[in-house]
C-alpha positions as CSV (number, residue, x, y, z in Angstrom):
1,M,-2.2,-9.1,18.7
2,K,-3.6,-5.7,18.3
3,S,-7.1,-5.3,16.9
4,T,-7.4,-3.7,13.5
5,L,-9.6,-0.9,14.6
6,S,-7.3,0.0,17.4
7,R,-4.3,0.0,15.1
8,I,-6.1,2.4,12.8
9,S,-7.1,4.6,15.7
10,L,-3.5,4.8,16.9
11,V,-2.2,5.7,13.5
12,L,-4.8,8.4,13.1
13,L,-3.9,10.1,16.3
14,A,-0.3,9.2,17.2
15,G,0.7,9.2,13.5
16,A,0.3,13.0,13.5
17,L,3.2,13.3,15.9
18,S,5.6,11.4,13.8
19,G,6.4,13.7,10.9
20,G,2.9,14.5,9.6
21,V,3.2,12.2,6.5
22,Y,-0.4,11.1,6.7
23,A,-1.5,14.7,7.1
24,Q,0.4,15.7,4.0
25,N,-1.0,12.9,1.9
26,A,-4.6,13.6,3.1
27,K,-4.6,17.2,2.0
28,P,-6.8,17.9,-1.0
29,A,-4.9,18.8,-4.1
30,A,-4.4,22.5,-4.6
31,P,-6.1,24.1,-7.6
32,R,-3.9,23.9,-10.6
33,A,-3.6,26.2,-13.6
34,A,-5.7,25.0,-16.5
35,A,-3.9,23.7,-19.6
36,P,-3.6,26.2,-22.5
37,A,-6.2,26.3,-25.3
38,A,-3.7,24.7,-27.7
39,A,-1.6,21.6,-27.1
40,P,1.0,22.4,-24.5
41,G,3.7,24.5,-26.2
42,E,1.9,24.6,-29.5
43,S,-0.4,27.2,-31.1
44,K,-1.7,24.7,-33.8
45,P,-2.6,21.0,-33.7
46,I,0.1,18.4,-34.2
47,T,-0.2,16.1,-37.2
48,V,1.6,12.7,-37.3
49,N,1.8,10.7,-40.5
50,G,-1.4,12.5,-41.7
51,T,-3.3,12.0,-38.5
52,V,-4.3,15.1,-36.5
53,I,-3.8,14.6,-32.8
54,P,-6.7,16.1,-30.8
55,K,-5.3,18.7,-28.5
56,D,-7.2,17.2,-25.6
57,R,-4.7,14.4,-25.4
58,G,-1.9,16.8,-24.7
59,D,-4.1,18.7,-22.3
60,A,-4.9,15.5,-20.4
61,L,-1.2,14.6,-20.1
62,F,-0.4,18.2,-19.1
63,N,-3.0,18.3,-16.4
64,E,-2.1,14.9,-15.1
65,Q,1.5,16.1,-14.5
66,L,0.3,19.3,-12.8
67,A,-1.9,17.2,-10.5
68,Q,1.1,15.1,-9.5
69,G,3.0,18.2,-8.5
70,T,5.2,18.7,-11.6
71,P,5.6,22.5,-12.1
72,D,4.7,24.0,-15.4
73,S,7.8,24.7,-17.5
74,P,9.0,24.8,-21.1
75,E,10.7,21.5,-20.5
76,L,7.5,19.9,-19.4
77,R,5.6,21.2,-22.4
78,S,8.3,20.0,-24.7
79,A,8.3,16.6,-23.1
80,I,4.5,16.3,-23.4
81,K,4.6,17.3,-27.0
82,E,7.2,14.6,-27.7
83,E,5.2,12.0,-25.7
84,V,2.1,12.7,-27.7
85,I,3.9,12.3,-31.0
86,R,5.6,9.1,-29.9
87,R,2.3,7.6,-28.7
88,E,0.6,8.4,-32.0
89,I,3.5,6.8,-34.0
90,L,3.5,3.6,-31.9
91,A,-0.3,3.4,-32.0
92,G,-0.2,3.9,-35.7
93,E,2.2,1.0,-36.1
94,A,-0.1,-1.1,-33.9
95,R,-3.1,-0.3,-36.1
96,K,-1.1,-1.3,-39.2
97,K,-0.8,-4.7,-37.7
98,G,-4.5,-4.8,-36.9
99,L,-3.8,-5.2,-33.2
100,E,-6.8,-3.0,-32.4
101,K,-9.0,-5.8,-33.6
102,N,-7.6,-8.3,-31.1
103,P,-10.5,-9.2,-28.7
104,M,-8.2,-9.3,-25.6
105,L,-6.8,-5.8,-26.5
106,K,-10.3,-4.5,-27.0
107,A,-11.2,-5.7,-23.6
108,Q,-8.1,-4.0,-22.1
109,V,-9.0,-0.7,-23.8
110,E,-12.6,-1.0,-22.4
111,L,-11.1,-1.6,-18.9
112,A,-8.9,1.4,-19.2
113,Q,-11.8,3.6,-20.2
114,Q,-13.8,2.3,-17.3
115,A,-10.9,3.1,-14.9
116,V,-10.8,6.7,-16.2
117,L,-14.5,7.1,-15.8
118,I,-14.5,5.5,-12.3
119,R,-11.7,7.7,-11.1
120,A,-13.5,10.8,-12.4
121,Y,-16.7,9.7,-10.7
122,M,-15.1,9.0,-7.4
123,Q,-13.2,12.3,-7.4
124,D,-16.5,14.1,-8.1
125,F,-18.2,12.1,-5.3
126,V,-15.5,13.2,-2.8
127,R,-15.7,16.8,-3.9
128,T,-19.5,16.9,-3.6
129,H,-19.5,15.0,-0.3
130,P,-17.0,16.8,1.9
131,V,-16.4,15.7,5.5
132,S,-17.6,18.4,7.9
133,D,-15.6,19.7,10.8
134,A,-18.3,18.4,13.1
135,D,-18.0,14.9,11.8
136,A,-14.2,15.0,12.0
137,R,-14.4,16.3,15.6
138,K,-16.9,13.6,16.6
139,E,-14.6,10.9,15.2
140,Y,-11.6,12.5,17.0
141,D,-13.4,12.5,20.3
142,A,-14.5,8.9,19.9
143,I,-10.9,7.8,19.1
144,K,-9.5,9.8,22.0
145,A,-12.0,8.3,24.4
146,Q,-11.2,4.8,23.2
147,L,-7.5,5.3,23.6
148,G,-7.8,6.5,27.2
149,S,-5.3,8.6,29.2
150,K,-2.5,6.1,29.7
151,E,-0.2,4.0,27.7
152,Y,1.7,0.9,28.8
153,K,5.1,-0.6,28.0
154,T,4.5,-4.3,27.8
155,R,6.2,-7.6,27.2
156,H,4.5,-10.9,26.6
157,V,5.1,-14.6,25.8
158,L,2.5,-16.3,23.6
159,V,2.2,-20.1,23.6
160,E,-0.4,-22.5,22.3
161,K,-1.1,-24.5,25.5
162,E,-2.2,-23.3,28.9
163,D,0.2,-25.7,30.6
164,D,3.1,-24.2,28.7
165,A,2.1,-20.7,29.9
166,K,1.8,-22.0,33.5
167,A,5.3,-23.5,33.2
168,I,6.7,-20.1,32.1
169,I,5.0,-18.4,35.0
170,T,6.6,-20.9,37.4
171,K,10.0,-20.2,35.9
172,L,9.5,-16.4,36.3
173,Q,8.5,-16.9,39.9
174,K,11.8,-18.7,40.4
175,G,13.7,-15.7,39.0
176,E,14.3,-16.7,35.4
177,K,14.6,-13.8,32.9
178,F,11.5,-12.8,31.0
179,D,13.4,-11.9,27.8
180,E,15.0,-15.4,27.8
181,L,11.7,-17.2,28.2
182,A,10.2,-15.0,25.5
183,K,12.3,-16.8,22.9
184,Q,9.8,-19.7,23.0
185,S,7.0,-17.3,22.1
186,K,5.0,-17.9,18.9
187,D,4.7,-14.2,18.3
188,P,7.3,-13.6,15.6
189,G,7.1,-9.8,16.0
190,S,8.3,-9.8,19.6
191,K,10.0,-13.1,20.4
192,D,13.4,-11.9,19.3
193,K,13.0,-8.7,21.3
194,G,12.5,-10.3,24.6
195,G,8.7,-10.2,24.1
196,D,8.8,-6.4,23.9
197,L,5.6,-4.9,22.5
198,G,6.6,-1.3,23.1
199,W,4.3,1.5,24.2
200,S,0.6,1.2,23.5
201,A,-2.7,2.1,24.9
202,P,-4.7,-0.8,26.3
203,S,-7.3,-0.4,23.5
204,A,-4.6,-1.4,21.0
205,Y,-4.8,-5.0,22.2
206,V,-7.6,-7.6,22.2
207,K,-9.9,-7.3,25.2
208,P,-8.6,-10.3,27.3
209,F,-5.1,-9.0,26.9
210,S,-5.9,-5.4,27.8
211,D,-8.2,-6.3,30.7
212,A,-5.3,-8.3,32.3
213,L,-2.7,-5.6,31.4
214,V,-4.4,-2.7,33.2
215,K,-4.7,-4.7,36.4
216,L,-1.0,-5.2,36.7
217,E,1.4,-3.3,38.9
218,K,4.5,-1.9,37.3
219,G,7.1,-4.6,37.1
220,A,4.7,-7.4,37.7
221,F,3.6,-10.3,35.4
222,T,0.2,-12.1,35.1
223,P,0.0,-14.8,37.8
224,I,-2.2,-17.0,35.6
225,P,-2.2,-17.4,31.8
226,V,-4.4,-15.0,29.8
227,K,-6.4,-16.7,27.0
228,S,-7.2,-15.0,23.7
229,D,-7.9,-16.1,20.2
230,F,-4.2,-16.2,19.6
231,G,-3.4,-18.6,22.4
232,Y,-2.2,-18.2,26.0
233,H,-0.2,-15.1,27.1
234,V,2.1,-14.4,30.0
235,I,2.1,-10.6,30.2
236,K,4.5,-8.3,32.0
237,L,4.0,-4.6,32.6
238,E,7.2,-2.6,32.5
239,D,6.0,1.0,32.8
240,V,3.1,3.3,32.5
241,R,2.9,6.9,31.4
242,D,0.4,9.6,30.3
243,L,-0.7,9.2,26.8
244,K,0.1,12.2,24.6
245,V,-2.3,12.5,21.7
246,P,-2.3,15.1,18.9
247,T,-4.6,18.0,19.0
248,F,-7.7,17.9,16.8
249,E,-6.0,20.2,14.2
250,E,-3.0,17.9,14.0
251,A,-5.1,14.8,13.6
252,K,-7.8,16.3,11.4
253,P,-6.2,15.5,8.0
254,Q,-5.8,11.8,8.8
255,I,-9.3,11.6,10.3
256,T,-10.8,13.4,7.3
257,Q,-9.1,11.1,4.9
258,R,-10.4,8.0,6.8
259,L,-13.9,9.3,6.9
260,Q,-13.8,10.1,3.2
261,Q,-12.6,6.5,2.5
262,K,-15.4,5.1,4.7
263,M,-18.0,7.3,2.9
264,V,-16.7,6.1,-0.5
265,E,-16.9,2.4,0.6
266,E,-20.4,2.8,1.9
267,H,-21.5,4.5,-1.3
268,I,-20.0,1.7,-3.4
269,M,-21.7,-0.9,-1.2
270,A,-25.1,0.9,-1.5
271,L,-24.7,1.1,-5.3
272,R,-23.9,-2.6,-5.4
273,K,-26.8,-3.5,-3.2
274,S,-29.3,-1.6,-5.4
275,A,-27.8,-2.8,-8.8
276,K,-29.8,-5.3,-10.8
277,V,-27.4,-8.0,-11.5
278,V,-28.2,-11.1,-13.5
279,E,-25.7,-14.0,-13.4
């Protein structure tokens, strides 16, 4: 029922009031300590069955754990050392069987290498193309203007045919209960809740729905069916209140994250468009 853009907008702003999860996830990773010059916990290279393991493998695993928030500790270094050893043992056994010559496995290795390169490239792109405060503020103001100053507590019944919607309106006019009539709604998200859609800004709904909603008096229902791409609605307005939106500082992490994602998507599309592809 609600448009995708409006749902995103609501999450960006109102989500900042509900625990700040998005804000925490959107924060850039804090600088981490670099891995030691030798393999973690070791002052000399590790050799397994005559094969010297490059220290960069241990460093890579070490930095990966730090980036995920695992604190540096002797236990972590010991675990990484053991992981490096076990990987080399198992890889050695695979090589003995000639598995590295399997074409499908070769392709998987190439895909894994691509994934590492792509991740590094995208991280570098985000680092070198930061979202400015001005851009984040502009997006915030646009979302805030779209949401408006009020939010509405709404119920509705959604049916396929206009005549069915008219019949529901007639029953409501005769005093039948809205929540009982809502059981015949084809909206699975609200039919079992008496048609309740909760609190939302009008912009959260498709335009025919929102246009009809804002014209209603509190406690009233639409006197004629409201047609949308989903079918025919009978809408009831239960209450109206001032819309409380987060401040710019509260919403900034989510907005920044979304703008970064949009920038990345646009960059990928631009690269795709300019690529010379022969099929």
